[in-house]
ROLOMI-113254 format. One record per residue (C-alpha): residue number from 1; chain; x, z, y. Coordinates in Angstrom, 1 decimal. Layout:
N
NUM A X Z Y;
...
***
This chain:
315
1 A 110.1 -101.3 -122.7;
2 A 106.3 -101.2 -123.1;
3 A 104.3 -100.9 -120.0;
4 A 102.6 -97.5 -119.3;
5 A 99.0 -97.6 -120.3;
6 A 96.7 -98.6 -117.4;
7 A 97.5 -96.2 -114.5;
8 A 99.1 -93.5 -116.7;
9 A 102.4 -94.0 -114.9;
10 A 101.0 -93.8 -111.4;
11 A 101.4 -90.2 -110.5;
12 A 102.2 -90.4 -106.8;
13 A 99.8 -88.7 -104.4;
14 A 97.9 -91.2 -102.2;
15 A 97.5 -90.9 -98.4;
16 A 93.9 -90.6 -97.5;
17 A 92.2 -92.0 -94.4;
18 A 88.8 -91.2 -92.8;
19 A 87.7 -94.1 -90.7;
20 A 84.6 -94.3 -88.5;
21 A 82.9 -97.6 -89.2;
22 A 79.7 -97.1 -87.1;
23 A 78.1 -94.2 -85.2;
24 A 78.1 -91.3 -87.6;
25 A 79.3 -93.5 -90.5;
26 A 82.7 -93.0 -92.2;
27 A 84.8 -94.4 -95.0;
28 A 87.1 -92.1 -97.0;
29 A 89.8 -94.2 -98.4;
30 A 93.1 -93.5 -100.4;
31 A 95.4 -96.5 -100.8;
32 A 93.5 -98.2 -103.6;
33 A 92.0 -95.1 -105.2;
34 A 88.2 -94.9 -105.3;
35 A 86.5 -94.6 -101.9;
36 A 83.6 -92.5 -100.7;
37 A 81.2 -93.0 -97.8;
38 A 79.6 -90.6 -95.3;
39 A 76.3 -91.2 -93.5;
40 A 75.4 -88.6 -90.9;
41 A 71.8 -88.3 -89.9;
42 A 70.2 -86.1 -87.3;
43 A 69.4 -83.4 -89.8;
44 A 71.8 -83.8 -92.8;
45 A 74.5 -85.9 -94.5;
46 A 74.5 -88.4 -97.3;
47 A 77.6 -88.9 -99.4;
48 A 78.2 -92.2 -101.2;
49 A 80.3 -91.7 -104.4;
50 A 81.3 -88.3 -105.6;
51 A 85.0 -88.9 -106.6;
52 A 86.4 -88.2 -110.1;
53 A 86.7 -84.4 -109.8;
54 A 85.5 -81.5 -107.7;
55 A 89.1 -81.2 -106.5;
56 A 89.0 -84.7 -105.0;
57 A 85.5 -84.2 -103.8;
58 A 86.6 -81.3 -101.7;
59 A 89.0 -83.6 -99.8;
60 A 85.9 -85.7 -98.8;
61 A 84.0 -82.5 -97.8;
62 A 87.0 -81.4 -95.7;
63 A 86.8 -84.7 -93.8;
64 A 83.0 -84.3 -93.4;
65 A 83.4 -80.8 -92.0;
66 A 85.9 -82.2 -89.4;
67 A 83.1 -84.2 -87.8;
68 A 79.9 -82.3 -88.6;
69 A 78.5 -79.0 -89.8;
70 A 75.2 -80.5 -91.0;
71 A 74.3 -79.8 -94.7;
72 A 74.9 -82.4 -97.4;
73 A 71.5 -83.3 -98.6;
74 A 72.0 -86.5 -100.7;
75 A 74.6 -88.0 -103.0;
76 A 74.3 -91.6 -103.9;
77 A 76.2 -92.9 -106.9;
78 A 76.5 -96.7 -106.9;
79 A 77.2 -96.8 -110.7;
80 A 78.1 -94.6 -113.6;
81 A 81.9 -94.8 -113.9;
82 A 83.6 -91.4 -114.3;
83 A 86.0 -91.8 -111.4;
84 A 82.9 -92.2 -109.1;
85 A 80.6 -89.4 -110.4;
86 A 82.3 -86.5 -112.0;
87 A 83.1 -84.6 -108.8;
88 A 79.4 -84.2 -108.0;
89 A 79.2 -80.5 -108.5;
90 A 81.5 -79.8 -105.5;
91 A 78.7 -80.9 -103.1;
92 A 76.4 -78.0 -104.0;
93 A 72.9 -79.1 -105.1;
94 A 72.1 -82.3 -103.2;
95 A 69.6 -84.9 -104.3;
96 A 71.6 -87.2 -106.6;
97 A 70.5 -90.8 -106.6;
98 A 71.2 -93.6 -109.0;
99 A 69.5 -96.8 -110.1;
100 A 67.5 -96.6 -113.3;
101 A 70.0 -99.0 -114.9;
102 A 72.9 -96.8 -113.9;
103 A 71.3 -93.7 -115.4;
104 A 70.6 -95.6 -118.6;
105 A 74.3 -96.4 -118.8;
106 A 75.2 -92.8 -118.5;
107 A 72.9 -92.2 -121.5;
108 A 74.4 -95.1 -123.4;
109 A 78.1 -94.7 -122.6;
110 A 78.8 -92.0 -120.1;
111 A 80.8 -89.7 -122.4;
112 A 82.8 -92.6 -123.8;
113 A 83.6 -93.8 -120.3;
114 A 84.7 -90.3 -119.3;
115 A 87.0 -90.1 -122.3;
116 A 88.4 -93.6 -121.6;
117 A 89.0 -93.1 -117.9;
118 A 90.6 -89.7 -118.4;
119 A 93.5 -91.5 -120.2;
120 A 93.5 -94.4 -117.8;
121 A 93.8 -92.3 -114.6;
122 A 95.4 -89.0 -115.4;
123 A 96.3 -88.4 -111.7;
124 A 92.7 -88.7 -110.6;
125 A 91.6 -86.2 -113.2;
126 A 93.9 -83.3 -112.2;
127 A 91.7 -80.2 -112.1;
128 A 89.3 -81.8 -114.6;
129 A 88.7 -78.3 -116.0;
130 A 86.2 -77.7 -113.2;
131 A 84.0 -80.6 -114.2;
132 A 80.8 -79.0 -115.7;
133 A 79.8 -82.1 -117.7;
134 A 78.3 -85.5 -117.2;
135 A 76.7 -86.2 -113.8;
136 A 72.9 -86.9 -114.0;
137 A 70.8 -88.1 -111.1;
138 A 67.8 -86.1 -109.9;
139 A 66.2 -89.3 -108.5;
140 A 66.3 -92.9 -109.7;
141 A 64.9 -96.2 -108.5;
142 A 64.3 -99.6 -110.0;
143 A 65.0 -102.0 -107.2;
144 A 65.0 -100.2 -103.8;
145 A 64.2 -97.0 -102.1;
146 A 64.5 -95.6 -98.6;
147 A 65.8 -92.2 -97.5;
148 A 65.3 -90.7 -94.0;
149 A 68.0 -88.4 -92.8;
150 A 65.8 -87.2 -89.9;
151 A 65.2 -90.4 -87.9;
152 A 68.1 -92.3 -89.5;
153 A 66.9 -94.8 -92.2;
154 A 69.0 -95.5 -95.2;
155 A 68.1 -98.3 -97.6;
156 A 69.4 -98.1 -101.2;
157 A 69.0 -101.2 -103.3;
158 A 70.2 -103.1 -106.3;
159 A 71.6 -106.5 -105.0;
160 A 72.3 -107.8 -108.6;
161 A 74.7 -107.4 -111.4;
162 A 78.4 -107.4 -110.6;
163 A 80.8 -104.6 -111.3;
164 A 78.2 -103.2 -113.6;
165 A 74.6 -104.0 -114.5;
166 A 73.3 -101.1 -112.4;
167 A 75.2 -101.5 -109.1;
168 A 73.6 -100.1 -106.0;
169 A 74.4 -100.8 -102.4;
170 A 73.5 -98.7 -99.3;
171 A 72.5 -100.3 -96.0;
172 A 72.2 -98.4 -92.7;
173 A 70.1 -100.8 -90.6;
174 A 70.5 -99.1 -87.2;
175 A 74.3 -99.7 -87.3;
176 A 74.3 -102.8 -89.6;
177 A 76.8 -101.1 -91.9;
178 A 76.9 -101.3 -95.7;
179 A 78.5 -99.3 -98.5;
180 A 79.0 -101.6 -101.4;
181 A 80.7 -99.6 -104.1;
182 A 82.9 -101.8 -106.3;
183 A 80.8 -104.9 -105.7;
184 A 83.3 -105.6 -102.9;
185 A 87.0 -104.7 -102.9;
186 A 89.8 -105.2 -100.3;
187 A 93.4 -105.8 -101.3;
188 A 92.5 -104.0 -104.6;
189 A 91.9 -105.6 -107.9;
190 A 88.2 -105.7 -109.1;
191 A 87.7 -103.8 -112.3;
192 A 85.6 -106.2 -114.4;
193 A 85.7 -104.5 -117.7;
194 A 82.0 -103.7 -117.6;
195 A 81.1 -106.5 -115.3;
196 A 79.0 -109.6 -115.1;
197 A 81.1 -112.5 -114.0;
198 A 78.3 -115.1 -113.9;
199 A 76.2 -113.0 -111.6;
200 A 78.9 -111.5 -109.3;
201 A 79.0 -114.4 -106.9;
202 A 75.2 -114.4 -106.3;
203 A 75.4 -110.6 -105.7;
204 A 78.1 -111.2 -103.1;
205 A 75.8 -113.7 -101.4;
206 A 73.1 -111.0 -101.2;
207 A 75.6 -108.6 -99.5;
208 A 76.8 -111.3 -97.1;
209 A 73.2 -112.2 -96.2;
210 A 72.8 -108.9 -94.4;
211 A 75.6 -109.9 -92.1;
212 A 77.1 -106.4 -92.0;
213 A 79.2 -105.4 -89.0;
214 A 81.2 -103.2 -91.3;
215 A 81.6 -102.4 -95.0;
216 A 83.0 -99.4 -96.9;
217 A 84.2 -101.2 -100.0;
218 A 84.8 -99.6 -103.4;
219 A 88.6 -99.6 -103.0;
220 A 90.8 -100.5 -100.1;
221 A 90.6 -100.1 -96.3;
222 A 87.4 -99.9 -94.4;
223 A 86.2 -103.4 -93.3;
224 A 85.2 -104.0 -89.7;
225 A 84.5 -107.3 -88.0;
226 A 86.1 -110.4 -89.5;
227 A 87.6 -108.6 -92.4;
228 A 84.1 -108.2 -93.8;
229 A 83.8 -111.9 -94.6;
230 A 87.4 -112.1 -95.7;
231 A 87.0 -109.3 -98.2;
232 A 83.8 -110.8 -99.6;
233 A 85.4 -114.1 -100.2;
234 A 88.6 -112.5 -101.6;
235 A 86.4 -110.6 -104.1;
236 A 84.6 -113.8 -105.0;
237 A 88.0 -115.6 -105.5;
238 A 89.3 -112.8 -107.7;
239 A 86.3 -112.7 -110.0;
240 A 86.2 -116.5 -110.4;
241 A 89.9 -116.9 -110.8;
242 A 89.8 -114.4 -113.6;
243 A 86.9 -115.8 -115.4;
244 A 87.5 -119.6 -115.2;
245 A 90.8 -119.8 -117.1;
246 A 89.6 -117.3 -119.7;
247 A 86.4 -119.3 -120.3;
248 A 88.4 -122.5 -120.8;
249 A 90.5 -120.7 -123.5;
250 A 87.4 -119.3 -125.2;
251 A 85.7 -122.6 -125.2;
252 A 88.5 -124.2 -127.3;
253 A 88.6 -121.2 -129.6;
254 A 91.8 -119.8 -128.2;
255 A 92.9 -116.2 -128.7;
256 A 92.5 -113.2 -126.4;
257 A 96.3 -113.2 -125.9;
258 A 96.1 -116.9 -124.8;
259 A 93.3 -116.0 -122.5;
260 A 95.5 -113.3 -120.9;
261 A 98.3 -115.8 -120.3;
262 A 95.9 -118.3 -118.7;
263 A 94.5 -115.6 -116.4;
264 A 97.9 -114.5 -115.4;
265 A 98.9 -118.1 -114.5;
266 A 96.0 -118.3 -112.1;
267 A 95.8 -114.7 -110.8;
268 A 99.4 -113.5 -110.6;
269 A 100.4 -115.7 -107.7;
270 A 97.4 -114.6 -105.7;
271 A 96.7 -111.0 -106.6;
272 A 99.7 -109.4 -108.2;
273 A 100.3 -107.2 -105.1;
274 A 96.7 -105.9 -105.1;
275 A 96.3 -102.2 -105.9;
276 A 95.6 -101.5 -109.7;
277 A 96.1 -105.2 -110.5;
278 A 98.1 -104.5 -113.7;
279 A 95.7 -101.7 -114.6;
280 A 92.7 -103.9 -114.4;
281 A 93.8 -107.3 -115.8;
282 A 93.7 -106.6 -119.5;
283 A 90.2 -105.0 -119.3;
284 A 89.1 -107.9 -117.1;
285 A 90.4 -110.5 -119.5;
286 A 88.8 -108.8 -122.5;
287 A 85.4 -108.7 -120.8;
288 A 85.7 -112.3 -119.5;
289 A 86.5 -113.4 -123.0;
290 A 83.4 -111.7 -124.4;
291 A 81.1 -113.1 -121.7;
292 A 82.5 -116.6 -122.1;
293 A 81.6 -116.3 -125.8;
294 A 78.0 -115.3 -125.0;
295 A 78.1 -111.5 -125.0;
296 A 76.0 -110.6 -122.0;
297 A 75.9 -106.8 -122.5;
298 A 79.4 -105.4 -122.1;
299 A 80.8 -103.6 -125.1;
300 A 81.4 -99.9 -124.7;
301 A 85.0 -98.9 -123.9;
302 A 86.3 -96.0 -125.8;
303 A 89.7 -94.3 -125.7;
304 A 90.4 -95.9 -129.1;
305 A 89.3 -99.4 -128.0;
306 A 91.4 -99.0 -124.8;
307 A 94.5 -98.3 -126.7;
308 A 93.9 -101.0 -129.3;
309 A 93.3 -103.7 -126.7;
310 A 96.3 -102.6 -124.5;
311 A 98.7 -102.7 -127.5;
312 A 97.4 -106.2 -128.5;
313 A 97.8 -107.7 -125.1;
314 A 101.0 -106.0 -124.0;
315 A 102.8 -106.6 -127.3;
***
């Protein structure tokens, strides 16, 4: 029997958690589904990652309202992927912040990504009828910017290419806490289909250089204390373990299907129990194969390309 496409067969509701990772700082997590972050200042609240739909965003808002009645003034989107951004309308009309590069990727491939991810994650897009359209930032930055939530300083910056070319991270210096988006994952597979394997390790070094006390990763449980370093190194291992065997196959002119077999031989023993591992692996191998053959700018995923690649690699 053919495997269900991506996460099309994953229809079970996930248990959510709302974990305090510093004073007035929270990670909203859901068993490997996309995480959101909450930063409470003296005057208002910043949300990190909107979720895939207004329906899911309201779950985050409910958690926020359990700890504060301050208004939500800012929404930071670490990158352009539909599962991160399309719930933005639920937050009212906050300032929506993205990097310049992330906004350019919405222009280049935002609709295609939405169409693609809709088929990959049907459970996450329940209630999609409420989505008013693509999410656009009201504010962009090139390398870094600072927002003050009253006296609380929040630094938003681009540490380097990793999960996408436009990844942003959010640093709260008074608590030494970071929100990394999908640059760092914990017991969840990294989605590398739009990634930059050669740069990812250097970007992790930038994150580690801050010596964060806690991290809200893109997926997986909140990270506090020693788990911060463990998650960074696990992410590094996942990315390198995916790319290296694929690159060896590409160097000798092997096929994409041979690259998939090589990646499985290395990755399955270490990562097969990670959330969305089977979902991510074909997309990761396809991107690694392209990058190893010199394609620096990731090709755009469309619903048609998704289905074609999946059939080729699962057959």
